PDB file with SEQRES, HELIX, SHEET and CRYST1 records, atoms N, CA, C and O in Angstrom:
SEQRES   1 A   87  MET ASP ILE GLY SER VAL GLN ARG ILE ALA TRP ASP ASN          
SEQRES   2 A   87  LYS VAL LEU LYS GLY PHE ASN THR THR ASP VAL PRO LEU          
SEQRES   3 A   87  GLU PHE CYS MET LEU GLN GLU LYS ALA ALA ALA ALA PHE          
SEQRES   4 A   87  GLY ALA TRP ARG LYS GLY GLY GLY LYS LEU GLY GLU GLU          
SEQRES   5 A   87  LEU ALA ASP VAL VAL LEU TYR VAL ALA SER ILE ALA GLU          
SEQRES   6 A   87  MET THR GLY LEU ASP LEU ARG ALA GLU VAL LYS SER LYS          
SEQRES   7 A   87  THR GLU ARG ASN ALA ALA ARG PRO ASP                          
HELIX    1 AA1 ILE A    3  LYS A   17  1                                  15    
HELIX    2 AA2 VAL A   24  LYS A   44  1                                  21    
HELIX    3 AA3 LEU A   49  MET A   66  1                                  18    
HELIX    4 AA4 LEU A   71  ALA A   84  1                                  14    
CRYST1    1.000    1.000    1.000  90.00  90.00  90.00 P 1           1          
ATOM      1  N   MET A   1       0.863  -1.155   0.022  1.00  0.00           N  
ATOM      2  CA  MET A   1      -0.001  -0.035   0.011  1.00  0.00           C  
ATOM      3  C   MET A   1       0.898   1.233   0.031  1.00  0.00           C  
ATOM      4  O   MET A   1       1.791   1.337   0.872  1.00  0.00           O  
ATOM      5  N   ASP A   2       0.661   2.193  -0.891  1.00  0.00           N  
ATOM      6  CA  ASP A   2       1.445   3.381  -0.966  1.00  0.00           C  
ATOM      7  C   ASP A   2       0.832   4.494  -0.111  1.00  0.00           C  
ATOM      8  O   ASP A   2      -0.309   4.391   0.339  1.00  0.00           O  
ATOM      9  N   ILE A   3       1.594   5.537   0.101  1.00  0.00           N  
ATOM     10  CA  ILE A   3       1.114   6.674   0.958  1.00  0.00           C  
ATOM     11  C   ILE A   3      -0.133   7.319   0.453  1.00  0.00           C  
ATOM     12  O   ILE A   3      -1.025   7.679   1.222  1.00  0.00           O  
ATOM     13  N   GLY A   4      -0.196   7.469  -0.894  1.00  0.00           N  
ATOM     14  CA  GLY A   4      -1.448   8.101  -1.449  1.00  0.00           C  
ATOM     15  C   GLY A   4      -2.687   7.272  -1.149  1.00  0.00           C  
ATOM     16  O   GLY A   4      -3.751   7.814  -0.854  1.00  0.00           O  
ATOM     17  N   SER A   5      -2.543   5.960  -1.226  1.00  0.00           N  
ATOM     18  CA  SER A   5      -3.685   5.084  -0.885  1.00  0.00           C  
ATOM     19  C   SER A   5      -4.041   5.164   0.573  1.00  0.00           C  
ATOM     20  O   SER A   5      -5.222   5.167   0.921  1.00  0.00           O  
ATOM     21  N   VAL A   6      -3.050   5.229   1.437  1.00  0.00           N  
ATOM     22  CA  VAL A   6      -3.325   5.358   2.869  1.00  0.00           C  
ATOM     23  C   VAL A   6      -4.079   6.680   3.133  1.00  0.00           C  
ATOM     24  O   VAL A   6      -5.002   6.699   3.948  1.00  0.00           O  
ATOM     25  N   GLN A   7      -3.698   7.788   2.454  1.00  0.00           N  
ATOM     26  CA  GLN A   7      -4.360   9.031   2.611  1.00  0.00           C  
ATOM     27  C   GLN A   7      -5.815   8.918   2.187  1.00  0.00           C  
ATOM     28  O   GLN A   7      -6.711   9.378   2.896  1.00  0.00           O  
ATOM     29  N   ARG A   8      -6.045   8.325   1.067  1.00  0.00           N  
ATOM     30  CA  ARG A   8      -7.449   8.183   0.573  1.00  0.00           C  
ATOM     31  C   ARG A   8      -8.252   7.289   1.509  1.00  0.00           C  
ATOM     32  O   ARG A   8      -9.389   7.621   1.843  1.00  0.00           O  
ATOM     33  N   ILE A   9      -7.705   6.196   1.926  1.00  0.00           N  
ATOM     34  CA  ILE A   9      -8.410   5.197   2.772  1.00  0.00           C  
ATOM     35  C   ILE A   9      -8.749   5.868   4.132  1.00  0.00           C  
ATOM     36  O   ILE A   9      -9.874   5.772   4.623  1.00  0.00           O  
ATOM     37  N   ALA A  10      -7.767   6.529   4.701  1.00  0.00           N  
ATOM     38  CA  ALA A  10      -8.000   7.201   5.984  1.00  0.00           C  
ATOM     39  C   ALA A  10      -9.123   8.213   5.877  1.00  0.00           C  
ATOM     40  O   ALA A  10     -10.000   8.276   6.739  1.00  0.00           O  
ATOM     41  N   TRP A  11      -9.095   8.974   4.858  1.00  0.00           N  
ATOM     42  CA  TRP A  11     -10.108  10.016   4.600  1.00  0.00           C  
ATOM     43  C   TRP A  11     -11.454   9.371   4.403  1.00  0.00           C  
ATOM     44  O   TRP A  11     -12.423   9.736   5.068  1.00  0.00           O  
ATOM     45  N   ASP A  12     -11.531   8.414   3.496  1.00  0.00           N  
ATOM     46  CA  ASP A  12     -12.813   7.747   3.216  1.00  0.00           C  
ATOM     47  C   ASP A  12     -13.448   7.180   4.451  1.00  0.00           C  
ATOM     48  O   ASP A  12     -14.663   7.264   4.627  1.00  0.00           O  
ATOM     49  N   ASN A  13     -12.610   6.583   5.341  1.00  0.00           N  
ATOM     50  CA  ASN A  13     -13.108   6.028   6.597  1.00  0.00           C  
ATOM     51  C   ASN A  13     -13.649   7.111   7.513  1.00  0.00           C  
ATOM     52  O   ASN A  13     -14.668   6.919   8.177  1.00  0.00           O  
ATOM     53  N   LYS A  14     -12.950   8.278   7.551  1.00  0.00           N  
ATOM     54  CA  LYS A  14     -13.448   9.341   8.411  1.00  0.00           C  
ATOM     55  C   LYS A  14     -14.829   9.822   7.947  1.00  0.00           C  
ATOM     56  O   LYS A  14     -15.743  10.029   8.746  1.00  0.00           O  
ATOM     57  N   VAL A  15     -14.941   9.991   6.625  1.00  0.00           N  
ATOM     58  CA  VAL A  15     -16.218  10.452   6.033  1.00  0.00           C  
ATOM     59  C   VAL A  15     -17.320   9.408   6.327  1.00  0.00           C  
ATOM     60  O   VAL A  15     -18.411   9.736   6.793  1.00  0.00           O  
ATOM     61  N   LEU A  16     -16.987   8.157   6.038  1.00  0.00           N  
ATOM     62  CA  LEU A  16     -17.960   7.094   6.207  1.00  0.00           C  
ATOM     63  C   LEU A  16     -18.523   7.014   7.637  1.00  0.00           C  
ATOM     64  O   LEU A  16     -19.728   6.886   7.856  1.00  0.00           O  
ATOM     65  N   LYS A  17     -17.581   7.098   8.605  1.00  0.00           N  
ATOM     66  CA  LYS A  17     -17.914   6.965  10.006  1.00  0.00           C  
ATOM     67  C   LYS A  17     -18.409   8.258  10.655  1.00  0.00           C  
ATOM     68  O   LYS A  17     -18.825   8.234  11.813  1.00  0.00           O  
ATOM     69  N   GLY A  18     -18.374   9.361   9.956  1.00  0.00           N  
ATOM     70  CA  GLY A  18     -18.824  10.631  10.501  1.00  0.00           C  
ATOM     71  C   GLY A  18     -17.798  11.257  11.458  1.00  0.00           C  
ATOM     72  O   GLY A  18     -18.162  12.068  12.309  1.00  0.00           O  
ATOM     73  N   PHE A  19     -16.527  10.886  11.320  1.00  0.00           N  
ATOM     74  CA  PHE A  19     -15.473  11.428  12.215  1.00  0.00           C  
ATOM     75  C   PHE A  19     -15.105  12.849  11.734  1.00  0.00           C  
ATOM     76  O   PHE A  19     -15.496  13.281  10.650  1.00  0.00           O  
ATOM     77  N   ASN A  20     -14.359  13.533  12.560  1.00  0.00           N  
ATOM     78  CA  ASN A  20     -13.935  14.917  12.294  1.00  0.00           C  
ATOM     79  C   ASN A  20     -13.264  15.037  10.877  1.00  0.00           C  
ATOM     80  O   ASN A  20     -12.351  14.285  10.538  1.00  0.00           O  
ATOM     81  N   THR A  21     -13.753  15.995  10.095  1.00  0.00           N  
ATOM     82  CA  THR A  21     -13.176  16.276   8.768  1.00  0.00           C  
ATOM     83  C   THR A  21     -12.856  17.738   8.605  1.00  0.00           C  
ATOM     84  O   THR A  21     -12.402  18.145   7.536  1.00  0.00           O  
ATOM     85  N   THR A  22     -13.077  18.551   9.631  1.00  0.00           N  
ATOM     86  CA  THR A  22     -12.946  19.985   9.452  1.00  0.00           C  
ATOM     87  C   THR A  22     -12.099  20.682  10.488  1.00  0.00           C  
ATOM     88  O   THR A  22     -11.538  21.744  10.218  1.00  0.00           O  
ATOM     89  N   ASP A  23     -11.993  20.089  11.704  1.00  0.00           N  
ATOM     90  CA  ASP A  23     -11.331  20.780  12.827  1.00  0.00           C  
ATOM     91  C   ASP A  23      -9.854  20.337  12.858  1.00  0.00           C  
ATOM     92  O   ASP A  23      -9.508  19.347  13.502  1.00  0.00           O  
ATOM     93  N   VAL A  24      -8.974  21.106  12.133  1.00  0.00           N  
ATOM     94  CA  VAL A  24      -7.550  20.727  12.070  1.00  0.00           C  
ATOM     95  C   VAL A  24      -6.896  20.788  13.408  1.00  0.00           C  
ATOM     96  O   VAL A  24      -6.143  19.861  13.708  1.00  0.00           O  
ATOM     97  N   PRO A  25      -7.095  21.799  14.280  1.00  0.00           N  
ATOM     98  CA  PRO A  25      -6.498  21.785  15.571  1.00  0.00           C  
ATOM     99  C   PRO A  25      -6.857  20.558  16.422  1.00  0.00           C  
ATOM    100  O   PRO A  25      -5.997  20.023  17.122  1.00  0.00           O  
ATOM    101  N   LEU A  26      -8.081  20.122  16.371  1.00  0.00           N  
ATOM    102  CA  LEU A  26      -8.509  18.897  17.095  1.00  0.00           C  
ATOM    103  C   LEU A  26      -7.754  17.709  16.533  1.00  0.00           C  
ATOM    104  O   LEU A  26      -7.323  16.847  17.300  1.00  0.00           O  
ATOM    105  N   GLU A  27      -7.578  17.631  15.217  1.00  0.00           N  
ATOM    106  CA  GLU A  27      -6.857  16.498  14.627  1.00  0.00           C  
ATOM    107  C   GLU A  27      -5.445  16.437  15.132  1.00  0.00           C  
ATOM    108  O   GLU A  27      -4.943  15.357  15.445  1.00  0.00           O  
ATOM    109  N   PHE A  28      -4.773  17.608  15.221  1.00  0.00           N  
ATOM    110  CA  PHE A  28      -3.402  17.654  15.744  1.00  0.00           C  
ATOM    111  C   PHE A  28      -3.363  17.163  17.202  1.00  0.00           C  
ATOM    112  O   PHE A  28      -2.429  16.462  17.594  1.00  0.00           O  
ATOM    113  N   CYS A  29      -4.347  17.520  17.981  1.00  0.00           N  
ATOM    114  CA  CYS A  29      -4.440  17.052  19.373  1.00  0.00           C  
ATOM    115  C   CYS A  29      -4.573  15.525  19.403  1.00  0.00           C  
ATOM    116  O   CYS A  29      -3.923  14.845  20.198  1.00  0.00           O  
ATOM    117  N   MET A  30      -5.418  15.012  18.531  1.00  0.00           N  
ATOM    118  CA  MET A  30      -5.597  13.583  18.482  1.00  0.00           C  
ATOM    119  C   MET A  30      -4.341  12.850  18.008  1.00  0.00           C  
ATOM    120  O   MET A  30      -4.057  11.737  18.452  1.00  0.00           O  
ATOM    121  N   LEU A  31      -3.596  13.483  17.105  1.00  0.00           N  
ATOM    122  CA  LEU A  31      -2.353  12.948  16.634  1.00  0.00           C  
ATOM    123  C   LEU A  31      -1.350  12.908  17.815  1.00  0.00           C  
ATOM    124  O   LEU A  31      -0.612  11.937  17.981  1.00  0.00           O  
ATOM    125  N   GLN A  32      -1.344  13.928  18.584  1.00  0.00           N  
ATOM    126  CA  GLN A  32      -0.429  13.936  19.767  1.00  0.00           C  
ATOM    127  C   GLN A  32      -0.792  12.866  20.731  1.00  0.00           C  
ATOM    128  O   GLN A  32       0.091  12.227  21.303  1.00  0.00           O  
ATOM    129  N   GLU A  33      -2.092  12.637  20.941  1.00  0.00           N  
ATOM    130  CA  GLU A  33      -2.513  11.568  21.847  1.00  0.00           C  
ATOM    131  C   GLU A  33      -2.082  10.208  21.306  1.00  0.00           C  
ATOM    132  O   GLU A  33      -1.632   9.356  22.073  1.00  0.00           O  
ATOM    133  N   LYS A  34      -2.212   9.989  19.992  1.00  0.00           N  
ATOM    134  CA  LYS A  34      -1.822   8.735  19.432  1.00  0.00           C  
ATOM    135  C   LYS A  34      -0.334   8.519  19.467  1.00  0.00           C  
ATOM    136  O   LYS A  34       0.122   7.391  19.652  1.00  0.00           O  
ATOM    137  N   ALA A  35       0.439   9.577  19.294  1.00  0.00           N  
ATOM    138  CA  ALA A  35       1.904   9.482  19.445  1.00  0.00           C  
ATOM    139  C   ALA A  35       2.331   9.099  20.824  1.00  0.00           C  
ATOM    140  O   ALA A  35       3.257   8.313  21.024  1.00  0.00           O  
ATOM    141  N   ALA A  36       1.596   9.702  21.826  1.00  0.00           N  
ATOM    142  CA  ALA A  36       1.872   9.361  23.235  1.00  0.00           C  
ATOM    143  C   ALA A  36       1.477   7.932  23.505  1.00  0.00           C  
ATOM    144  O   ALA A  36       2.173   7.253  24.259  1.00  0.00           O  
ATOM    145  N   ALA A  37       0.411   7.443  22.937  1.00  0.00           N  
ATOM    146  CA  ALA A  37       0.009   6.054  23.109  1.00  0.00           C  
ATOM    147  C   ALA A  37       1.016   5.108  22.500  1.00  0.00           C  
ATOM    148  O   ALA A  37       1.220   4.011  23.019  1.00  0.00           O  
ATOM    149  N   ALA A  38       1.652   5.505  21.406  1.00  0.00           N  
ATOM    150  CA  ALA A  38       2.670   4.694  20.741  1.00  0.00           C  
ATOM    151  C   ALA A  38       3.876   4.620  21.661  1.00  0.00           C  
ATOM    152  O   ALA A  38       4.431   3.537  21.850  1.00  0.00           O  
ATOM    153  N   PHE A  39       4.298   5.735  22.238  1.00  0.00           N  
ATOM    154  CA  PHE A  39       5.391   5.737  23.212  1.00  0.00           C  
ATOM    155  C   PHE A  39       5.093   4.826  24.414  1.00  0.00           C  
ATOM    156  O   PHE A  39       5.946   4.050  24.844  1.00  0.00           O  
ATOM    157  N   GLY A  40       3.873   4.935  24.941  1.00  0.00           N  
ATOM    158  CA  GLY A  40       3.479   4.129  26.055  1.00  0.00           C  
ATOM    159  C   GLY A  40       3.545   2.610  25.658  1.00  0.00           C  
ATOM    160  O   GLY A  40       4.032   1.781  26.426  1.00  0.00           O  
ATOM    161  N   ALA A  41       3.051   2.289  24.465  1.00  0.00           N  
ATOM    162  CA  ALA A  41       3.127   0.901  24.012  1.00  0.00           C  
ATOM    163  C   ALA A  41       4.538   0.414  23.906  1.00  0.00           C  
ATOM    164  O   ALA A  41       4.829  -0.720  24.286  1.00  0.00           O  
ATOM    165  N   TRP A  42       5.428   1.240  23.399  1.00  0.00           N  
ATOM    166  CA  TRP A  42       6.810   0.882  23.313  1.00  0.00           C  
ATOM    167  C   TRP A  42       7.461   0.628  24.655  1.00  0.00           C  
ATOM    168  O   TRP A  42       8.230  -0.318  24.829  1.00  0.00           O  
ATOM    169  N   ARG A  43       7.128   1.512  25.618  1.00  0.00           N  
ATOM    170  CA  ARG A  43       7.707   1.393  26.985  1.00  0.00           C  
ATOM    171  C   ARG A  43       7.199   0.106  27.670  1.00  0.00           C  
ATOM    172  O   ARG A  43       7.958  -0.576  28.359  1.00  0.00           O  
ATOM    173  N   LYS A  44       5.918  -0.213  27.473  1.00  0.00           N  
ATOM    174  CA  LYS A  44       5.339  -1.344  28.167  1.00  0.00           C  
ATOM    175  C   LYS A  44       5.643  -2.662  27.433  1.00  0.00           C  
ATOM    176  O   LYS A  44       5.626  -3.722  28.058  1.00  0.00           O  
ATOM    177  N   GLY A  45       5.901  -2.619  26.219  1.00  0.00           N  
ATOM    178  CA  GLY A  45       5.988  -3.865  25.400  1.00  0.00           C  
ATOM    179  C   GLY A  45       4.646  -4.500  25.222  1.00  0.00           C  
ATOM    180  O   GLY A  45       3.629  -3.860  25.489  1.00  0.00           O  
ATOM    181  N   GLY A  46       4.601  -5.676  24.802  1.00  0.00           N  
ATOM    182  CA  GLY A  46       3.345  -6.418  24.688  1.00  0.00           C  
ATOM    183  C   GLY A  46       2.680  -6.391  23.279  1.00  0.00           C  
ATOM    184  O   GLY A  46       1.577  -6.911  23.110  1.00  0.00           O  
ATOM    185  N   GLY A  47       3.332  -5.807  22.311  1.00  0.00           N  
ATOM    186  CA  GLY A  47       2.822  -5.984  20.963  1.00  0.00           C  
ATOM    187  C   GLY A  47       1.888  -4.957  20.439  1.00  0.00           C  
ATOM    188  O   GLY A  47       1.380  -5.134  19.331  1.00  0.00           O  
ATOM    189  N   LYS A  48       1.614  -3.877  21.154  1.00  0.00           N  
ATOM    190  CA  LYS A  48       0.682  -2.832  20.673  1.00  0.00           C  
ATOM    191  C   LYS A  48       1.378  -1.681  19.898  1.00  0.00           C  
ATOM    192  O   LYS A  48       0.697  -0.818  19.344  1.00  0.00           O  
ATOM    193  N   LEU A  49       2.684  -1.667  19.861  1.00  0.00           N  
ATOM    194  CA  LEU A  49       3.343  -0.591  19.226  1.00  0.00           C  
ATOM    195  C   LEU A  49       3.000  -0.441  17.775  1.00  0.00           C  
ATOM    196  O   LEU A  49       2.789   0.683  17.320  1.00  0.00           O  
ATOM    197  N   GLY A  50       2.931  -1.523  17.018  1.00  0.00           N  
ATOM    198  CA  GLY A  50       2.566  -1.428  15.582  1.00  0.00           C  
ATOM    199  C   GLY A  50       1.169  -0.816  15.408  1.00  0.00           C  
ATOM    200  O   GLY A  50       0.971   0.026  14.532  1.00  0.00           O  
ATOM    201  N   GLU A  51       0.239  -1.214  16.201  1.00  0.00           N  
ATOM    202  CA  GLU A  51      -1.103  -0.738  16.073  1.00  0.00           C  
ATOM    203  C   GLU A  51      -1.155   0.791  16.375  1.00  0.00           C  
ATOM    204  O   GLU A  51      -1.836   1.546  15.682  1.00  0.00           O  
ATOM    205  N   GLU A  52      -0.442   1.201  17.388  1.00  0.00           N  
ATOM    206  CA  GLU A  52      -0.380   2.610  17.742  1.00  0.00           C  
ATOM    207  C   GLU A  52       0.348   3.460  16.686  1.00  0.00           C  
ATOM    208  O   GLU A  52      -0.057   4.583  16.387  1.00  0.00           O  
ATOM    209  N   LEU A  53       1.403   2.911  16.146  1.00  0.00           N  
ATOM    210  CA  LEU A  53       2.101   3.646  15.057  1.00  0.00           C  
ATOM    211  C   LEU A  53       1.226   3.736  13.843  1.00  0.00           C  
ATOM    212  O   LEU A  53       1.241   4.749  13.145  1.00  0.00           O  
ATOM    213  N   ALA A  54       0.465   2.710  13.573  1.00  0.00           N  
ATOM    214  CA  ALA A  54      -0.478   2.810  12.432  1.00  0.00           C  
ATOM    215  C   ALA A  54      -1.496   3.915  12.664  1.00  0.00           C  
ATOM    216  O   ALA A  54      -1.857   4.631  11.730  1.00  0.00           O  
ATOM    217  N   ASP A  55      -1.961   4.061  13.895  1.00  0.00           N  
ATOM    218  CA  ASP A  55      -2.874   5.191  14.190  1.00  0.00           C  
ATOM    219  C   ASP A  55      -2.190   6.523  13.910  1.00  0.00           C  
ATOM    220  O   ASP A  55      -2.819   7.428  13.361  1.00  0.00           O  
ATOM    221  N   VAL A  56      -0.954   6.661  14.264  1.00  0.00           N  
ATOM    222  CA  VAL A  56      -0.224   7.869  14.029  1.00  0.00           C  
ATOM    223  C   VAL A  56      -0.197   8.189  12.509  1.00  0.00           C  
ATOM    224  O   VAL A  56      -0.455   9.311  12.073  1.00  0.00           O  
ATOM    225  N   VAL A  57       0.123   7.155  11.758  1.00  0.00           N  
ATOM    226  CA  VAL A  57       0.206   7.352  10.314  1.00  0.00           C  
ATOM    227  C   VAL A  57      -1.188   7.778   9.708  1.00  0.00           C  
ATOM    228  O   VAL A  57      -1.280   8.623   8.817  1.00  0.00           O  
ATOM    229  N   LEU A  58      -2.254   7.129  10.260  1.00  0.00           N  
ATOM    230  CA  LEU A  58      -3.621   7.464   9.749  1.00  0.00           C  
ATOM    231  C   LEU A  58      -3.990   8.910  10.131  1.00  0.00           C  
ATOM    232  O   LEU A  58      -4.611   9.608   9.329  1.00  0.00           O  
ATOM    233  N   TYR A  59      -3.642   9.347  11.269  1.00  0.00           N  
ATOM    234  CA  TYR A  59      -3.899  10.738  11.649  1.00  0.00           C  
ATOM    235  C   TYR A  59      -3.112  11.733  10.826  1.00  0.00           C  
ATOM    236  O   TYR A  59      -3.639  12.769  10.421  1.00  0.00           O  
ATOM    237  N   VAL A  60      -1.847  11.420  10.578  1.00  0.00           N  
ATOM    238  CA  VAL A  60      -1.006  12.259   9.698  1.00  0.00           C  
ATOM    239  C   VAL A  60      -1.633  12.324   8.309  1.00  0.00           C  
ATOM    240  O   VAL A  60      -1.721  13.402   7.721  1.00  0.00           O  
ATOM    241  N   ALA A  61      -2.060  11.207   7.791  1.00  0.00           N  
ATOM    242  CA  ALA A  61      -2.698  11.139   6.475  1.00  0.00           C  
ATOM    243  C   ALA A  61      -3.983  11.997   6.444  1.00  0.00           C  
ATOM    244  O   ALA A  61      -4.246  12.723   5.485  1.00  0.00           O  
ATOM    245  N   SER A  62      -4.755  11.886   7.513  1.00  0.00           N  
ATOM    246  CA  SER A  62      -5.986  12.679   7.594  1.00  0.00           C  
ATOM    247  C   SER A  62      -5.735  14.164   7.662  1.00  0.00           C  
ATOM    248  O   SER A  62      -6.460  14.951   7.054  1.00  0.00           O  
ATOM    249  N   ILE A  63      -4.729  14.547   8.387  1.00  0.00           N  
ATOM    250  CA  ILE A  63      -4.371  16.001   8.463  1.00  0.00           C  
ATOM    251  C   ILE A  63      -3.943  16.458   7.073  1.00  0.00           C  
ATOM    252  O   ILE A  63      -4.336  17.538   6.631  1.00  0.00           O  
ATOM    253  N   ALA A  64      -3.159  15.668   6.394  1.00  0.00           N  
ATOM    254  CA  ALA A  64      -2.715  16.021   5.029  1.00  0.00           C  
ATOM    255  C   ALA A  64      -3.929  16.260   4.126  1.00  0.00           C  
ATOM    256  O   ALA A  64      -3.996  17.234   3.377  1.00  0.00           O  
ATOM    257  N   GLU A  65      -4.874  15.340   4.227  1.00  0.00           N  
ATOM    258  CA  GLU A  65      -6.091  15.505   3.352  1.00  0.00           C  
ATOM    259  C   GLU A  65      -6.891  16.717   3.759  1.00  0.00           C  
ATOM    260  O   GLU A  65      -7.382  17.454   2.904  1.00  0.00           O  
ATOM    261  N   MET A  66      -7.034  16.940   5.086  1.00  0.00           N  
ATOM    262  CA  MET A  66      -7.797  18.101   5.567  1.00  0.00           C  
ATOM    263  C   MET A  66      -7.203  19.420   5.098  1.00  0.00           C  
ATOM    264  O   MET A  66      -7.925  20.393   4.877  1.00  0.00           O  
ATOM    265  N   THR A  67      -5.864  19.447   4.945  1.00  0.00           N  
ATOM    266  CA  THR A  67      -5.209  20.701   4.618  1.00  0.00           C  
ATOM    267  C   THR A  67      -4.820  20.768   3.105  1.00  0.00           C  
ATOM    268  O   THR A  67      -4.114  21.686   2.686  1.00  0.00           O  
ATOM    269  N   GLY A  68      -5.288  19.790   2.308  1.00  0.00           N  
ATOM    270  CA  GLY A  68      -5.057  19.815   0.896  1.00  0.00           C  
ATOM    271  C   GLY A  68      -3.701  19.448   0.435  1.00  0.00           C  
ATOM    272  O   GLY A  68      -3.311  19.834  -0.667  1.00  0.00           O  
ATOM    273  N   LEU A  69      -2.938  18.706   1.231  1.00  0.00           N  
ATOM    274  CA  LEU A  69      -1.634  18.320   0.858  1.00  0.00           C  
ATOM    275  C   LEU A  69      -1.596  16.875   0.215  1.00  0.00           C  
ATOM    276  O   LEU A  69      -2.355  15.994   0.619  1.00  0.00           O  
ATOM    277  N   ASP A  70      -0.760  16.685  -0.713  1.00  0.00           N  
ATOM    278  CA  ASP A  70      -0.492  15.361  -1.285  1.00  0.00           C  
ATOM    279  C   ASP A  70       0.658  14.767  -0.461  1.00  0.00           C  
ATOM    280  O   ASP A  70       1.826  15.060  -0.715  1.00  0.00           O  
ATOM    281  N   LEU A  71       0.325  13.956   0.499  1.00  0.00           N  
ATOM    282  CA  LEU A  71       1.328  13.458   1.410  1.00  0.00           C  
ATOM    283  C   LEU A  71       2.452  12.648   0.682  1.00  0.00           C  
ATOM    284  O   LEU A  71       3.619  12.717   1.067  1.00  0.00           O  
ATOM    285  N   ARG A  72       2.077  11.895  -0.358  1.00  0.00           N  
ATOM    286  CA  ARG A  72       3.028  11.135  -1.128  1.00  0.00           C  
ATOM    287  C   ARG A  72       4.066  12.092  -1.712  1.00  0.00           C  
ATOM    288  O   ARG A  72       5.265  11.841  -1.591  1.00  0.00           O  
ATOM    289  N   ALA A  73       3.641  13.154  -2.326  1.00  0.00           N  
ATOM    290  CA  ALA A  73       4.553  14.124  -2.919  1.00  0.00           C  
ATOM    291  C   ALA A  73       5.426  14.809  -1.880  1.00  0.00           C  
ATOM    292  O   ALA A  73       6.614  15.051  -2.095  1.00  0.00           O  
ATOM    293  N   GLU A  74       4.796  15.117  -0.734  1.00  0.00           N  
ATOM    294  CA  GLU A  74       5.559  15.781   0.357  1.00  0.00           C  
ATOM    295  C   GLU A  74       6.608  14.878   0.900  1.00  0.00           C  
ATOM    296  O   GLU A  74       7.738  15.326   1.096  1.00  0.00           O  
ATOM    297  N   VAL A  75       6.310  13.609   1.164  1.00  0.00           N  
ATOM    298  CA  VAL A  75       7.292  12.662   1.673  1.00  0.00           C  
ATOM    299  C   VAL A  75       8.393  12.433   0.621  1.00  0.00           C  
ATOM    300  O   VAL A  75       9.571  12.382   0.975  1.00  0.00           O  
ATOM    301  N   LYS A  76       8.049  12.303  -0.594  1.00  0.00           N  
ATOM    302  CA  LYS A  76       9.035  12.112  -1.666  1.00  0.00           C  
ATOM    303  C   LYS A  76      10.022  13.344  -1.695  1.00  0.00           C  
ATOM    304  O   LYS A  76      11.244  13.196  -1.719  1.00  0.00           O  
ATOM    305  N   SER A  77       9.426  14.508  -1.691  1.00  0.00           N  
ATOM    306  CA  SER A  77      10.283  15.726  -1.731  1.00  0.00           C  
ATOM    307  C   SER A  77      11.228  15.800  -0.470  1.00  0.00           C  
ATOM    308  O   SER A  77      12.407  16.140  -0.573  1.00  0.00           O  
ATOM    309  N   LYS A  78      10.660  15.473   0.679  1.00  0.00           N  
ATOM    310  CA  LYS A  78      11.428  15.554   1.891  1.00  0.00           C  
ATOM    311  C   LYS A  78      12.527  14.518   1.902  1.00  0.00           C  
ATOM    312  O   LYS A  78      13.650  14.845   2.286  1.00  0.00           O  
ATOM    313  N   THR A  79      12.277  13.336   1.517  1.00  0.00           N  
ATOM    314  CA  THR A  79      13.302  12.251   1.502  1.00  0.00           C  
ATOM    315  C   THR A  79      14.375  12.599   0.531  1.00  0.00           C  
ATOM    316  O   THR A  79      15.545  12.323   0.797  1.00  0.00           O  
ATOM    317  N   GLU A  80      14.033  13.210  -0.616  1.00  0.00           N  
ATOM    318  CA  GLU A  80      15.055  13.670  -1.571  1.00  0.00           C  
ATOM    319  C   GLU A  80      15.936  14.764  -0.918  1.00  0.00           C  
ATOM    320  O   GLU A  80      17.162  14.716  -1.023  1.00  0.00           O  
ATOM    321  N   ARG A  81      15.343  15.683  -0.290  1.00  0.00           N  
ATOM    322  CA  ARG A  81      16.110  16.732   0.403  1.00  0.00           C  
ATOM    323  C   ARG A  81      17.009  16.179   1.465  1.00  0.00           C  
ATOM    324  O   ARG A  81      18.158  16.599   1.604  1.00  0.00           O  
ATOM    325  N   ASN A  82      16.480  15.219   2.231  1.00  0.00           N  
ATOM    326  CA  ASN A  82      17.278  14.586   3.266  1.00  0.00           C  
ATOM    327  C   ASN A  82      18.518  13.849   2.663  1.00  0.00           C  
ATOM    328  O   ASN A  82      19.634  13.928   3.177  1.00  0.00           O  
ATOM    329  N   ALA A  83      18.253  13.149   1.570  1.00  0.00           N  
ATOM    330  CA  ALA A  83      19.349  12.378   0.909  1.00  0.00           C  
ATOM    331  C   ALA A  83      20.423  13.297   0.397  1.00  0.00           C  
ATOM    332  O   ALA A  83      21.589  12.903   0.358  1.00  0.00           O  
ATOM    333  N   ALA A  84      20.091  14.490   0.006  1.00  0.00           N  
ATOM    334  CA  ALA A  84      21.015  15.467  -0.588  1.00  0.00           C  
ATOM    335  C   ALA A  84      21.814  16.263   0.476  1.00  0.00           C  
ATOM    336  O   ALA A  84      22.786  16.947   0.156  1.00  0.00           O  
ATOM    337  N   ARG A  85      21.384  16.154   1.721  1.00  0.00           N  
ATOM    338  CA  ARG A  85      22.023  16.897   2.775  1.00  0.00           C  
ATOM    339  C   ARG A  85      23.423  16.294   3.029  1.00  0.00           C  
ATOM    340  O   ARG A  85      23.619  15.083   2.931  1.00  0.00           O  
ATOM    341  N   PRO A  86      24.370  17.161   3.350  1.00  0.00           N  
ATOM    342  CA  PRO A  86      25.761  16.620   3.579  1.00  0.00           C  
ATOM    343  C   PRO A  86      25.932  15.936   4.893  1.00  0.00           C  
ATOM    344  O   PRO A  86      26.894  15.187   5.063  1.00  0.00           O  
ATOM    345  N   ASP A  87      25.051  16.149   5.836  1.00  0.00           N  
ATOM    346  CA  ASP A  87      25.195  15.534   7.190  1.00  0.00           C  
ATOM    347  C   ASP A  87      24.535  14.269   7.317  1.00  0.00           C  
ATOM    348  O   ASP A  87      24.577  13.656   8.384  1.00  0.00           O  
TER     349      ASP A  87                                                      
END                                                                             
């Protein structure tokens, strides 16, 4: 599954389920909550880290869609810039 597909799937699920599609600040708060949950899962162990990281990715994809960004293009551009950096 590519990043563009993840962005579309995350968005379609939000629309289908009636989840937030307009309140960007709320979505950033939810992303922060999911990132904290991922950290907690890593600290505790037990196999939930992958699930929590997947939630983080889905929230990032949703924020990209809410703000009109093509996340695939943004990640491609950023990884190319990172690769070209001398450090």
